[in-house]
N, C-alpha and C positions, 0 to 999 in steps of 0.2 A: 547542531552539528551532526547529531546522530541521524537526523532525517536526510541529510545530504548523502551520508554513507549508505543509507537504505536505498535511496534512489539510484545511486551509482551501482550498487549490487544488483538491482533489478534490471538496469540497463545492460550490464555485463551479462546477466543471465539471459536476457532477451537476445542479445547479440549472439551468444554461443548457441542458443536454441535455434535461432534462425540459420546460423551457419551449419549446424548439424542437420536441420531439415533440408536445406538446399543441397548439402553434400549427399544426403541419403537419396534425394530425388534424382540428382544427376547420376549417381551410381546405379540406381534402379533403372533409369532410362538407358544407361550405357549397356546394361546386361539384358534387360527385357524389352526395350523399346523397339520401334520400327527399324532402327538402324543399329540395334544392339548386337551383342555377341551371339545370343541364341538365334536371332533372325539370320545372322551371317552363316552360322552352321547349317541352318535349314536351307538357305539358298545354295550353299555349296553341295549339299546332298541332292537337292533338286537338279543342280547343274550336272552332277555325275550321272544321275538317272537319265536325264534327257540326252546327254552325250552318248550313253550306251544305247539308248533307243535310236538315236540318229545313226550310229554305226550299224546297227542291225538293219535298219531301213535302207541304208546305203548298200549293204551287201545284197539285200533282196532286190533292189533296183538293178544292181549290176548283173545279178542272176537272170532277171527278166529281160534285160537288154541283150544278154548273151543268147537266150532262147529266141528272142525276136529276130536277132541277126541270123541265127542258124536256120530259121524258117523263112527268111527273106528271099526275094527273087535273085539277088546277086550271089547268094550262098545258100545252098539247100542241103541240109543234113538228112539223108534218107532214113537213117535209123530213128532220128527224132520224129520225122514225119510219120513213120510207121507206128511208133509208140503213141503219138497223139491221135492218129486215126483209130487205133485199137481202143484207146481209153475214152475218147470223146464220142466217136461214132459207133463203137462196138463192132468194128470190122474184123474179119478173120480171113486168112488165106484159104483157098480151096483145098489144099493138102493138109490142113490142120484138123484135129478132132477137138470139139468143144465138149467139155465135161461140166455139167452144172450141178 
């Protein structure tokens, strides 16, 4: 009869050991795994960074569209045209003095 109790104790120990190992594995996977808590935090931080980058790029696109519109045939901003001619082509008016 003592052998039966020894086997029952080993089976119980094996059962609880297996339950502990599986519980540890699933807890570890929930925290560190591909779909775990740490990965979710990393994805959220990446999402915020990409959203900020998208907003900066959208503002830059809007600025460039505004400049393109101001230099288009339908609408010509003479001040902007003068600024771009001076900057890109190095043009100056005849009544200006250039100091280098």
